[in-house]
C-alpha positions in Angstrom: 89.0 114.0 59.6 91.0 116.9 60.0 93.1 117.2 56.8 96.1 118.9 59.1 96.0 115.6 60.8 96.7 113.3 57.8 100.4 112.8 56.9 101.3 111.9 53.5 103.6 108.5 53.1 106.0 107.9 50.6 104.5 105.0 48.5 108.1 103.6 48.2 108.2 103.4 51.8 104.8 102.5 53.1 104.9 99.0 52.4 108.6 98.0 52.9 109.2 95.3 55.3 111.6 96.0 58.3 113.4 94.4 61.3 113.3 96.1 64.6 117.0 96.5 65.9 118.4 97.2 69.3 121.9 99.0 68.5 124.2 98.4 71.5 126.8 100.7 70.1 124.6 103.5 71.4 121.9 102.0 73.5 119.0 102.9 71.2 116.1 101.0 68.9 115.8 101.5 65.3 114.6 99.7 62.3 116.4 98.5 59.2 114.5 97.8 56.0 114.5 95.4 53.1 116.7 96.5 50.4 115.2 96.9 46.9 116.5 93.4 45.5 114.9 91.6 48.4 118.0 89.9 49.5 118.7 91.5 52.8 117.6 93.9 55.4 120.1 96.9 55.9 120.2 100.2 57.6 122.3 102.4 59.9 122.3 103.0 63.8 120.1 106.2 64.3 122.7 107.9 66.4 126.2 107.0 65.1 125.4 105.6 61.8 127.1 102.3 61.8 125.4 100.3 59.3 124.2 96.8 59.8 122.8 94.0 57.4 120.9 90.9 58.0 120.6 88.5 55.0 117.6 86.8 53.7 117.5 83.0 52.7 117.1 79.5 53.7 117.7 78.5 57.0 116.9 82.0 58.4 114.3 82.8 61.3 111.1 84.4 61.7 112.1 86.7 64.5 111.3 90.6 63.8 113.7 91.9 66.7 117.2 91.7 67.2 120.2 93.2 69.0 123.4 94.1 67.4 126.9 92.8 68.6 
């Protein structure tokens, strides 16, 4: 294996769970990650920075991809 082709990964990010999000504000796709408390997923639109949150809890869904409103 070529060492130049191996990318190092931050151990804090490697195992983090994420949701796929279609940000309708900028017509772009991005990911939001679970917060450190494990209570919600949160993150910004990759273009304009508008932040979104999705709570984790009972009565939720198993879907992994969402669209903002």
